[in-house]
Residue frames relative to the residue before (quaternion, step in Angstrom):
aa qw qx qy qz dx dy dz
M 1.0000 0.0000 0.0000 0.0000 0.00 0.00 0.00
K 0.4919 -0.6716 0.4768 0.2824 3.53 -0.91 0.88
K 0.3366 -0.7475 0.5339 0.2072 3.56 -0.82 0.96
N 0.0179 -0.8065 0.5888 -0.0514 3.56 -0.88 0.90
I 0.1972 0.8134 -0.5189 0.1741 3.55 0.90 1.00
C 0.2304 -0.7756 0.5791 0.0999 3.56 -0.70 1.14
M 0.1787 -0.8015 0.5638 0.0885 3.57 -0.36 1.18
P 0.4954 -0.6469 0.4852 0.3173 3.58 -1.03 0.73
K 0.5846 -0.5808 0.4353 0.3624 3.51 -1.15 0.61
S 0.6139 -0.6108 0.3635 0.3434 3.55 -1.04 0.88
K 0.6571 0.5319 -0.3217 0.4264 3.57 1.04 -0.68
T 0.7594 0.3706 -0.2043 0.4942 3.58 1.15 -0.46
I 0.4735 0.7191 -0.4353 0.2630 3.59 1.18 -0.30
H 0.6469 0.5281 -0.3379 0.4340 3.58 0.95 -0.80
T 0.6624 0.4958 -0.3030 0.4729 3.58 0.95 -0.88
I 0.6461 0.5278 -0.3189 0.4498 3.57 0.96 -0.88
L 0.6818 0.4906 -0.3010 0.4515 3.60 0.86 -0.91
I 0.6116 0.5246 -0.3553 0.4738 3.62 1.07 -0.64
F 0.6576 0.5088 -0.3063 0.4636 3.56 0.95 -0.89
L 0.6866 0.4865 -0.2901 0.4558 3.58 0.89 -0.91
T 0.6006 0.5546 -0.3669 0.4440 3.59 1.04 -0.69
A 0.6703 0.4829 -0.2967 0.4790 3.55 0.94 -0.92
L 0.6358 0.5400 -0.3202 0.4490 3.61 1.01 -0.85
L 0.7202 0.4480 -0.2590 0.4620 3.57 0.80 -0.98
C 0.6006 0.5329 -0.3684 0.4685 3.58 1.14 -0.48
L 0.6670 0.5084 -0.3098 0.4480 3.58 0.97 -0.83
T 0.7757 0.2927 -0.1413 0.5410 3.55 1.11 -0.67
G 0.3147 0.8042 -0.4511 0.2252 3.55 1.20 0.53
P 0.8048 -0.3359 0.2048 0.4446 3.54 -1.36 -0.05
G 0.6289 0.5809 -0.3506 0.3796 3.57 0.98 -0.72
A 0.6895 0.4894 -0.2747 0.4578 3.56 1.19 -0.46
V 0.5643 0.6593 -0.3591 0.3434 3.57 1.27 -0.26
M 0.5173 -0.6329 0.4918 0.2998 3.54 -1.06 0.85
S 0.5873 -0.5745 0.4291 0.3753 3.57 -1.06 0.63
Q 0.1375 -0.7742 0.6144 0.0644 3.58 -0.71 1.08
D 0.0852 -0.8905 0.4470 0.0016 3.51 0.31 1.34
I 0.5289 0.6313 -0.4212 0.3799 3.59 1.23 -0.08
P 0.3644 -0.7578 0.4938 0.2217 3.63 -0.54 1.07
A 0.6832 -0.4855 0.3471 0.4208 3.55 -1.30 0.36
A 0.7849 -0.0474 0.0503 0.6157 3.59 1.12 -0.65
P 0.6119 -0.2201 -0.7593 -0.0234 1.57 -2.04 1.41
G 0.6985 0.5112 -0.3453 0.3627 3.51 -1.34 0.22
A 0.5638 0.6116 -0.3947 0.3902 3.58 1.23 -0.22
C 0.3114 -0.7352 0.5726 0.1863 3.56 -1.18 0.64
L 0.0315 -0.8069 0.5893 -0.0262 3.57 -0.65 1.15
T 0.1510 -0.7499 0.6371 0.0950 3.52 -1.13 0.75
T 0.2154 -0.7713 0.5867 0.1201 3.57 -0.79 1.02
L 0.0968 -0.7946 0.5992 0.0140 3.55 -0.78 1.11
D 0.7870 -0.3595 0.2143 0.4533 3.57 -1.29 0.00
K 0.8155 0.3020 -0.1125 0.4806 3.56 0.89 -0.95
G 0.8020 -0.0837 0.0792 0.5861 3.62 1.21 -0.08
S 0.5106 -0.6447 0.4774 0.3094 3.52 -1.13 -0.65
V 0.2526 -0.7271 0.6172 0.1628 3.55 -1.30 0.49
N 0.1970 -0.7470 0.6230 0.1227 3.54 -0.87 0.99
W 0.2464 -0.8179 0.5069 0.1161 3.57 -0.24 1.27
S 0.6106 0.5508 -0.3495 0.4490 3.58 1.28 -0.20
T 0.7744 0.2933 -0.1658 0.5355 3.58 1.14 -0.55
G 0.4406 -0.6986 0.4495 0.3401 3.57 1.26 -0.39
M 0.5220 0.6505 -0.4052 0.3745 3.59 1.26 0.17
V 0.1914 -0.7444 0.6340 0.0854 3.51 -1.15 0.89
T 0.0628 -0.8179 0.5718 -0.0150 3.57 -0.79 1.04
V 0.0388 0.7775 -0.6262 0.0417 3.57 -0.98 0.92
K 0.3272 -0.7109 0.5807 0.2242 3.53 -1.35 0.17
G 0.0884 -0.7624 0.6378 0.0646 3.53 -1.28 0.50
E 0.0616 -0.8201 0.5688 0.0141 3.56 -1.11 0.59
A 0.0900 -0.7651 0.6352 0.0561 3.49 -1.29 0.43
A 0.2594 -0.7700 0.5664 0.1378 3.56 -0.83 1.00
P 0.4969 -0.6598 0.4622 0.3227 3.60 -0.96 0.77
L 0.3136 -0.7237 0.5830 0.1949 3.54 -1.16 0.69
K 0.5712 -0.5952 0.4383 0.3568 3.54 -1.20 0.45
D 0.5049 0.6458 -0.4127 0.3970 3.53 1.31 -0.34
K 0.3976 -0.7460 0.4826 0.2289 3.58 -0.62 1.12
K 0.5665 0.5997 -0.3969 0.4024 3.62 1.18 -0.31
K 0.5988 0.5589 -0.3687 0.4395 3.60 1.19 -0.35
N 0.0791 -0.8151 0.5739 -0.0060 3.56 -0.68 1.17
A 0.7536 -0.3883 0.2755 0.4532 3.54 -1.35 -0.05
D 0.6340 0.5335 -0.3358 0.4479 3.59 1.00 -0.75
T 0.6436 0.5220 -0.3179 0.4607 3.56 1.01 -0.84
I 0.6644 0.5046 -0.3012 0.4618 3.55 0.91 -0.93
F 0.6436 0.5189 -0.3218 0.4615 3.57 0.97 -0.84
G 0.6594 0.5198 -0.3079 0.4474 3.56 0.95 -0.92
E 0.6571 0.5043 -0.3095 0.4670 3.58 1.01 -0.78
A 0.6495 0.5091 -0.3133 0.4700 3.59 0.99 -0.81
R 0.6538 0.5158 -0.3026 0.4637 3.57 0.98 -0.89
A 0.6590 0.5021 -0.3101 0.4664 3.56 0.99 -0.86
D 0.6242 0.5330 -0.3306 0.4658 3.60 1.05 -0.79
A 0.6684 0.4925 -0.2994 0.4702 3.59 0.91 -0.89
S 0.6347 0.5285 -0.3311 0.4564 3.62 1.02 -0.76
R 0.6326 0.5107 -0.3347 0.4764 3.58 0.98 -0.80
N 0.6657 0.5169 -0.3018 0.4457 3.57 0.95 -0.92
I 0.6738 0.4897 -0.3176 0.4531 3.59 0.94 -0.79
I 0.5986 0.5421 -0.3542 0.4715 3.58 1.11 -0.61
E 0.6730 0.4863 -0.2955 0.4724 3.57 0.90 -0.91
L 0.6552 0.5051 -0.3277 0.4562 3.59 0.97 -0.74
L 0.6453 0.5175 -0.3199 0.4620 3.60 0.93 -0.86
K 0.6497 0.5132 -0.3131 0.4652 3.58 1.07 -0.67
Q 0.6458 0.5235 -0.3239 0.4516 3.61 1.19 -0.44
I 0.5298 0.6242 -0.4156 0.3961 3.61 1.18 -0.49
R 0.3207 -0.7753 0.5195 0.1618 3.53 -0.95 0.91
I 0.3900 -0.6938 0.5617 0.2259 3.53 -0.95 0.97
S 0.7336 -0.0506 0.0302 0.6770 3.52 1.12 -0.84
A 0.7528 -0.4257 0.2447 0.4383 3.58 -1.25 0.23
D 0.7859 0.3113 -0.1546 0.5115 3.57 1.04 -0.76
L 0.7201 0.4023 -0.2451 0.5095 3.60 1.25 0.22
P 0.1432 -0.7822 0.6034 0.0591 3.57 -0.26 1.27
V 0.6525 -0.5257 0.3749 0.3967 3.57 -1.17 0.58
G 0.6391 0.5552 -0.3350 0.4136 3.60 0.92 -0.87
T 0.6607 0.4894 -0.3054 0.4803 3.59 0.97 -0.79
Y 0.6544 0.5183 -0.3090 0.4557 3.57 0.96 -0.90
A 0.7595 0.4079 -0.2034 0.4640 3.59 0.95 -0.90
A 0.4365 0.7568 -0.4353 0.2171 3.59 1.23 -0.36
D 0.7945 0.2490 -0.1470 0.5340 3.65 0.93 -0.74
K 0.6052 0.5332 -0.3592 0.4695 3.56 1.22 0.46
D 0.3210 -0.7985 0.4794 0.1717 3.57 -0.07 1.31
I 0.6850 0.5027 -0.3072 0.4286 3.57 0.83 -0.93
I 0.6502 0.4952 -0.3320 0.4710 3.62 1.04 -0.64
M 0.6397 0.5079 -0.3305 0.4729 3.60 0.98 -0.77
A 0.6338 0.5183 -0.3317 0.4687 3.57 1.04 -0.77
G 0.6422 0.5263 -0.3141 0.4604 3.57 1.06 -0.75
I 0.6272 0.5187 -0.3261 0.4808 3.58 1.05 -0.80
E 0.6603 0.4971 -0.3125 0.4683 3.59 0.94 -0.84
K 0.6459 0.4957 -0.3313 0.4768 3.60 1.01 -0.70
T 0.5870 0.5529 -0.3686 0.4624 3.61 1.08 -0.63
A 0.6538 0.5005 -0.3032 0.4796 3.59 1.00 -0.84
M 0.6491 0.5197 -0.3209 0.4534 3.61 0.95 -0.83
D 0.7281 0.4415 -0.2399 0.4662 3.59 1.02 -0.78
A 0.4435 0.6992 -0.4578 0.3237 3.60 1.28 -0.15
R 0.3589 -0.7529 0.5156 0.1963 3.58 -1.08 0.75
I 0.4507 -0.6612 0.5360 0.2689 3.52 -1.19 0.69
T 0.1633 -0.8097 0.5597 0.0668 3.57 -0.75 1.04
R 0.8074 0.0521 -0.0281 0.5870 3.60 1.18 -0.33
Q 0.0522 -0.7641 0.6424 0.0262 3.55 -1.15 0.77
L 0.0072 -0.8063 0.5900 -0.0413 3.58 -0.82 0.98
Y 0.1524 -0.7841 0.5996 0.0487 3.56 -0.57 1.24
S 0.3160 -0.7247 0.5771 0.2048 3.57 -1.03 0.77
S 0.7068 -0.4787 0.3143 0.4153 3.56 -1.27 0.24
D 0.7068 0.4401 -0.2789 0.4786 3.60 1.11 -0.49
G 0.6345 -0.5776 0.3095 0.4098 3.56 1.30 0.20
A 0.4529 0.6649 -0.4661 0.3682 3.57 1.26 0.07
L 0.2235 -0.7893 0.5631 0.0995 3.57 -1.16 0.59
K 0.0526 -0.7387 0.6707 0.0408 3.51 -1.14 0.85
L 0.0008 0.8026 -0.5962 0.0187 3.59 -0.84 0.93
T 0.3237 -0.7219 0.5828 0.1855 3.51 -1.32 0.50
L 0.1411 -0.7946 0.5895 0.0331 3.55 -0.87 1.00
E 0.0638 -0.8159 0.5744 -0.0187 3.58 -0.95 0.89
T 0.0765 0.7709 -0.6311 0.0383 3.56 -1.11 0.70
S 0.4222 -0.6963 0.5218 0.2543 3.55 -1.28 0.29
I 0.4261 -0.6859 0.5189 0.2807 3.54 -1.09 0.68
Y 0.5636 0.6090 -0.3868 0.4022 3.60 1.22 -0.40
G 0.7358 0.3935 -0.2938 0.4663 3.57 -1.07 0.66
G 0.8793 0.0137 0.0008 0.4760 3.55 -0.85 -1.01
F 0.6527 0.5222 -0.3329 0.4363 3.61 0.88 -0.84
L 0.6897 0.4705 -0.2853 0.4708 3.56 0.88 -0.94
Q 0.5699 0.5823 -0.3742 0.4428 3.57 1.12 -0.61
L 0.6797 0.5032 -0.2780 0.4554 3.55 1.06 -0.78
V 0.8288 0.3174 -0.1136 0.4467 3.58 0.85 -0.95
I 0.5167 0.6120 -0.4402 0.4059 3.60 1.17 -0.21
P 0.5611 -0.6406 0.4054 0.3324 3.61 -0.86 0.92
E 0.5489 -0.6405 0.4385 0.3101 3.55 -1.06 0.81
T 0.5536 0.6159 -0.3970 0.3958 3.60 1.22 -0.31
I 0.6182 0.4763 -0.3420 0.5235 3.57 1.29 -0.29
R 0.0178 0.8300 -0.5497 0.0926 3.55 -0.32 1.30
Q 0.6739 -0.4707 0.3798 0.4244 3.51 -1.36 0.07
I 0.1833 -0.7613 0.6121 0.1103 3.60 -0.92 0.91
P 0.4998 -0.6578 0.4626 0.3217 3.62 -0.84 0.90
K 0.6590 -0.5182 0.3693 0.4009 3.54 -1.24 0.49
I 0.2869 -0.7576 0.5690 0.1413 3.50 -1.00 0.98
T 0.3174 -0.7425 0.5564 0.1959 3.59 -0.81 0.99
P 0.4136 -0.7255 0.4808 0.2673 3.60 -0.57 1.10
A 0.5580 -0.5938 0.4644 0.3469 3.54 -1.23 0.58
E 0.5960 -0.5615 0.4271 0.3835 3.55 -1.20 0.53
P 0.4857 -0.6789 0.4622 0.2994 3.60 -0.88 0.90
Q 0.5679 -0.5913 0.4492 0.3549 3.56 -1.18 0.59
T 0.2311 -0.7909 0.5529 0.1240 3.59 -0.96 0.84
D 0.5160 0.6434 -0.4217 0.3768 3.59 1.27 -0.21
P 0.3882 -0.7529 0.4780 0.2320 3.64 -0.50 1.10
L 0.6427 0.5256 -0.3273 0.4511 3.58 1.21 -0.41
D 0.5961 0.5586 -0.3597 0.4508 3.56 1.29 -0.25
A 0.1456 -0.8312 0.5345 0.0478 3.58 -0.34 1.25
T 0.3748 0.7481 -0.4749 0.2727 3.59 1.24 0.18
I 0.1472 -0.7776 0.6082 0.0615 3.59 -0.92 0.95
D 0.4757 -0.6735 0.4843 0.2925 3.57 -0.81 0.95
H 0.4275 -0.6801 0.5358 0.2601 3.54 -1.10 0.76
T 0.3317 -0.7819 0.5116 0.1294 3.53 -1.10 0.82
G 0.7998 -0.0058 0.0242 0.5997 3.55 1.28 -0.13
L 0.3617 -0.7291 0.5427 0.2076 3.55 -1.30 0.04
I 0.0924 -0.7511 0.6517 0.0515 3.54 -1.03 0.92
I 0.1446 -0.7529 0.6379 0.0731 3.56 -0.93 0.98
D 0.2212 -0.7874 0.5658 0.1044 3.55 -0.52 1.16
A 0.0381 0.8207 -0.5636 0.0856 3.55 -0.14 1.33
S 0.3164 0.8040 -0.4619 0.2004 3.57 1.24 0.42
D 0.6959 0.4536 -0.2747 0.4842 3.61 1.23 -0.34
I 0.6956 0.3958 -0.2921 0.5236 3.60 1.24 0.13
D 0.5088 -0.6634 0.4646 0.2916 3.58 -1.20 0.55
F 0.1929 0.7823 -0.5626 0.1852 3.56 0.19 1.30
S 0.2298 -0.7718 0.5803 0.1212 3.58 -0.89 0.98
P 0.5216 -0.6763 0.4217 0.3045 3.59 -0.88 0.91
V 0.0116 -0.7620 0.6471 -0.0224 3.54 -1.10 0.85
I 0.6400 -0.5274 0.3888 0.4014 3.58 -1.23 0.29
Y 0.8190 0.1768 -0.0463 0.5439 3.55 0.95 -0.93
P 0.0071 0.7962 -0.6035 0.0437 3.60 0.07 1.26
V 0.2180 -0.7537 0.6059 0.1317 3.58 -1.24 0.45
I 0.2583 -0.7380 0.6046 0.1517 3.58 -1.09 0.77
L 0.0616 -0.8117 0.5806 -0.0152 3.59 -0.78 1.08
D 0.4044 -0.6447 0.5641 0.3205 3.55 -1.28 0.27
E 0.7256 -0.4651 0.2832 0.4207 3.61 -1.25 0.09
Q 0.6510 0.4709 -0.3161 0.5045 3.60 1.28 -0.20
G 0.5837 -0.6106 0.3616 0.3946 3.58 1.25 0.05
R 0.4488 0.6766 -0.4737 0.3412 3.61 1.21 0.17
E 0.4427 -0.7059 0.4916 0.2533 3.55 -1.00 0.82
L 0.1665 -0.7949 0.5812 0.0517 3.54 -0.81 1.12
Y 0.7631 0.0350 -0.0446 0.6438 3.58 1.24 -0.45
S 0.3091 0.7105 -0.5607 0.2920 3.54 -0.40 1.31
S 0.8139 -0.2983 0.1758 0.4665 3.56 -1.30 -0.18
A 0.6232 0.5683 -0.3448 0.4121 3.64 1.06 -0.66
F 0.7298 0.4278 -0.2262 0.4828 3.59 1.16 -0.54
I 0.6849 0.5180 -0.2498 0.4474 3.59 1.28 -0.45
S 0.2591 -0.7332 0.6036 0.1760 3.54 -1.04 0.82
R 0.5500 -0.6899 0.3640 0.2985 3.53 -0.72 1.16
E 0.6172 0.5738 -0.3662 0.3946 3.60 0.92 -0.82
Y 0.6847 0.4665 -0.2834 0.4829 3.60 0.97 -0.83
A 0.6317 0.5331 -0.3368 0.4509 3.59 0.99 -0.80
V 0.6755 0.4824 -0.3009 0.4695 3.59 0.95 -0.80
Q 0.7143 0.4775 -0.2680 0.4359 3.56 0.83 -0.97
N 0.8395 0.2201 -0.0503 0.4943 3.58 0.92 -0.92
G 0.5311 -0.5847 0.4314 0.4358 3.59 1.22 -0.26
I 0.5743 -0.5912 0.4413 0.3548 3.55 -1.15 0.60
V 0.7590 -0.0397 0.0131 0.6497 3.56 1.16 -0.70
T 0.2822 -0.6562 0.6390 0.2855 3.53 -1.40 0.01
Y 0.2529 -0.7482 0.5942 0.1521 3.55 -1.14 0.72
V 0.0205 0.7599 -0.6497 -0.0045 3.54 -1.07 0.80
C 0.3527 -0.7356 0.5370 0.2148 3.58 -1.22 0.35
S 0.6974 0.3451 -0.2764 0.5641 3.56 1.13 0.70
L 0.4259 -0.6987 0.5096 0.2661 3.57 -0.80 1.00
K 0.5932 0.5701 -0.3556 0.4434 3.57 1.12 -0.64
A 0.6652 0.4898 -0.3023 0.4757 3.58 0.96 -0.88
A 0.6267 0.5408 -0.3386 0.4474 3.58 1.03 -0.76
M 0.6716 0.5147 -0.3029 0.4384 3.59 0.91 -0.92
K 0.6749 0.4976 -0.2863 0.4636 3.59 1.18 -0.54
S 0.5547 0.6577 -0.3790 0.3409 3.57 1.21 -0.35
K 0.4708 -0.6736 0.5006 0.2721 3.57 -1.01 0.84
R 0.5210 0.6768 -0.4032 0.3286 3.55 1.18 -0.50
I 0.7858 0.3135 -0.1596 0.5088 3.58 0.95 -0.86
G 0.5492 -0.6728 0.3752 0.3238 3.59 1.21 0.34
I 0.7152 -0.4945 0.3204 0.3759 3.54 -1.34 -0.14
H 0.7927 0.2176 -0.1143 0.5579 3.61 1.19 -0.35
P 0.0292 0.8380 -0.5427 0.0495 3.59 0.44 1.18
M 0.4137 -0.6437 0.5769 0.2858 3.52 -1.29 0.41
V 0.1523 -0.7999 0.5762 0.0703 3.62 -0.75 0.96
L 0.0130 -0.8061 0.5899 -0.0456 3.55 -0.69 1.18
K 0.4161 -0.7314 0.4902 0.2271 3.57 -1.10 0.59
G 0.3957 -0.6911 0.5515 0.2481 3.54 -0.97 0.91
L 0.3182 -0.7774 0.5171 0.1642 3.58 -0.70 1.10
R 0.7581 -0.2232 0.1793 0.5859 3.57 0.93 -0.94
V 0.5193 -0.5881 0.5072 0.3568 3.53 -1.34 0.19
G 0.5393 -0.6416 0.4403 0.3220 3.58 -1.00 0.82
E 0.4281 -0.7158 0.4815 0.2694 3.59 -0.79 0.93
A 0.7098 0.4276 -0.2611 0.4952 3.61 0.88 -0.88
T 0.7858 0.1717 -0.0761 0.5893 3.57 1.09 -0.72
P 0.1756 -0.8461 0.4953 0.0893 3.61 0.14 1.25
S 0.5812 0.5392 -0.3889 0.4692 3.58 1.31 0.11
S 0.6381 0.5206 -0.3236 0.4660 3.57 1.29 0.13
I 0.2415 -0.7222 0.6313 0.1468 3.51 -1.32 0.59
I 0.2348 -0.7775 0.5725 0.1127 3.57 -0.84 1.01
I 0.1291 -0.7733 0.6165 0.0724 3.57 -0.99 0.87
N 0.5800 -0.6234 0.3970 0.3426 3.58 -1.14 0.60
M 0.6994 -0.5022 0.3178 0.3970 3.54 -1.30 0.27
S 0.6032 0.5579 -0.3629 0.4395 3.57 1.08 -0.67
D 0.6922 0.4582 -0.2761 0.4845 3.56 0.92 -0.92
T 0.5836 0.5734 -0.3549 0.4524 3.57 1.13 -0.64
N 0.6686 0.4931 -0.2983 0.4699 3.54 0.93 -0.91
R 0.6083 0.5530 -0.3465 0.4518 3.60 0.99 -0.80
L 0.6907 0.4786 -0.2830 0.4623 3.55 0.86 -0.99
E 0.7207 0.4562 -0.2724 0.4452 3.59 0.79 -0.92
E 0.6249 0.5284 -0.3433 0.4608 3.57 1.18 -0.37
A 0.6123 0.5404 -0.3413 0.4653 3.59 1.26 -0.32
V 0.3272 -0.7713 0.5148 0.1818 3.60 -0.20 1.28
E 0.6562 0.5470 -0.3066 0.4198 3.58 1.03 -0.81
R 0.4512 0.7059 -0.4528 0.3050 3.61 1.21 -0.23
H 0.5945 0.5872 -0.3714 0.4048 3.61 1.02 -0.74
H 0.6687 0.5046 -0.2975 0.4579 3.56 1.04 -0.79
F 0.7604 0.3889 -0.2500 0.4560 3.62 0.68 -0.98
L 0.6078 0.5178 -0.3698 0.4751 3.60 1.15 -0.40
K 0.6020 0.5572 -0.3531 0.4499 3.58 1.02 -0.74
E 0.7487 0.3926 -0.2053 0.4931 3.58 0.96 -0.87
C 0.4564 -0.7279 0.4162 0.2976 3.58 1.30 0.33
R 0.3147 0.7413 -0.5263 0.2730 3.57 1.01 0.83
V 0.3793 0.7119 -0.4642 0.3658 3.49 0.73 1.26
I 0.0642 -0.7632 0.6427 0.0166 3.57 -1.04 0.89
I 0.1633 -0.7479 0.6350 0.1041 3.53 -1.10 0.82
V 0.2577 -0.7561 0.5883 0.1258 3.55 -0.83 1.07
L 0.1418 -0.8017 0.5788 0.0473 3.57 -0.74 1.10
A 0.6222 -0.5146 0.4188 0.4155 3.54 -1.30 0.22
K 0.5300 -0.6356 0.4557 0.3279 3.58 -1.12 0.68
C-alpha cells in the first residue's frame, strides 16, 4: 500500500503534540465504557494489510519485526527499536485503512489535515506491546495493540456529531396494569445482509429517513465507546452490558444503495423504535449494537 503520511510542519509540531497529549488524556482509557464482549466467540474481526481490527472490542493489533545484522555493533536495544518502529509504521497504515464510512477511509480524510495525522502517529507511539518473540539468531517479532476508542475517535468522528444536552427522562408509568418495560438499548440484526463495519453507520427507514445518525448521538459517548459495537453473534449481543437488560431487537432489511454505510429497517420496526420515547436516551448514549454475519 502506498504510504501517504502527512507530517506536521516543524514549526508547529511541538504545539500540536502538546494539544494532542491533552486531548488523548481527556478521552483516554479511563473514560471508556466496559467493552465486555470477548475476542471470541462472537467477535467481529477485519483483517487488513498490516494487521486486524476487532470491532467488538475496539482493539487494533499489528506486528513488527527486526532481523539481526551481521554488524557486531547492533545490539538488543537496536533490534528492539527497529521492531518497535516497524510496528508503529504498520499501526499507522492500518488506522488509515479503517473506514469512517463506506467511501471514506481514515487515510483519505486525514491526508490534508496535519493535526489528525499527528494524532494518528501519537496513537501509534502510545500503543502497548503485548508480545515479544526473539528467534535463535536474535531477530525479534513483537505485537502492538491500541484502542480506537477515545483519542483516535475524537480525531476522526465527523464534526456533525456534537454534544447533546442532558435529556430528562419521561415520568415512569404508575398504572399497575401497564406491564410495558422501557428499552435500554438497540440491537440491529444485520446478519442476513452484506454490511461491512465502519466507524459511522447510519440506520434508515424505507423512505430514507434517518433513525440513528448524528442528530441522535452525543459526541462524548461516540468518542468514548464508539457509535456502535459490532458483534457476529446475536447471543453475544444480548449478553453485552452496552445495551442493558432489555434491548429492542430490530432486523436489518437491506444495505442502502445510495449510502452503503447505512442499514435500512422495515416500517414495522421503524414504528416500534419511534414509539419508544426512551429511544432518545439510549441512542444519545450510543447504546447500539449491530450484529453482522459470521
